[in-house]
C-alpha positions, 0 to 999 in steps of 0.5 A: 843407866838402863833407862838412858840407854833404852831412850837412846835406842828409841830416839833414832827410831822416832826421828829425833826432833822431827815433827809430823809436818816434816815427815808429811813434807817428806812424804809429799816430796818422795811421792812427787819423785816416784819414791812410793815406799818412802812416801808411805814410810814418811806419811805413816811416821806423820801418822804415828806422831800425829794419829789425827793428821787427816792429810797424812792419811789422804796422801798415803791413800793417794800413794796406795791407790797409785800402786794398786793397794786399793783396800789400803787406800780405802782404810786411809780414806776412811780414817781421814773421814772419821777425823774430818767428815766434811771434807768433800775431797776425801769422799771424792777420792774414796769414791774413785777407789770404789769405782776402780774396784767396780764397787759401784753402789759405795762409789755413788754414795761417796760421790753424792756425799762429796756433792752434798758438801760441795754442791759445785764439785763438777768432778764429783758429778762427772765421776758419778755420771760415769758410774751411772753411764757404767750401769747404763743408768743413762738418764742419771749420767746425762743429768750429772754431766749437765750439772758438771757443764753447768758449773764449768761451761768449758769442762771438756770431759763432761761434754765428751762423756755426755756425748758418749752417753747420749750415743749409747742411749740413742739420743743426739750427741753430735753437739757434745762431741763438737764442743768437746773437740772445740775444747781440746779433746782431739778423739771427739774431733775424729768422732765428730768428723766421722759420725756427724758430718 
């Protein structure tokens, strides 16, 4: 009788019949609704059921970053990387958190790893370029933005950021602002009008 009573007490705590995927889906829906703690709780339940559920760690990491719990986000991305070391997006996401924390060395390392896994990862080149720009390593930044543009010729942010970096480096930048303007970056239209005409 005691065993049955104990089992009846445990079952409601683990969510009778619910799978890790069901908890993951609930977490995802709560996140979309802005219910961040409920999203975290459901991703955590998914992880308890399946400790190798990399996407549950990734999505919980996204929520943690969004609410400013960056160290928790890094821990979750690191767990996901241990499970699936070949997922470029996880390195990219962890690189973003390192960048948030001004941990530029680790951000560059993670963006570089994402690029090694997926050489056509334009956003990873963009963000690594942003870090190089912050470090005033303009040559590397311009190179990364140029590669991002080669991958995606309509990448407005890459043109904009390359223009900013060229301006910071004292290089001609107007053509980048013009292209970014043409691609919808309104601020670049103003910069082009005021600086380049």
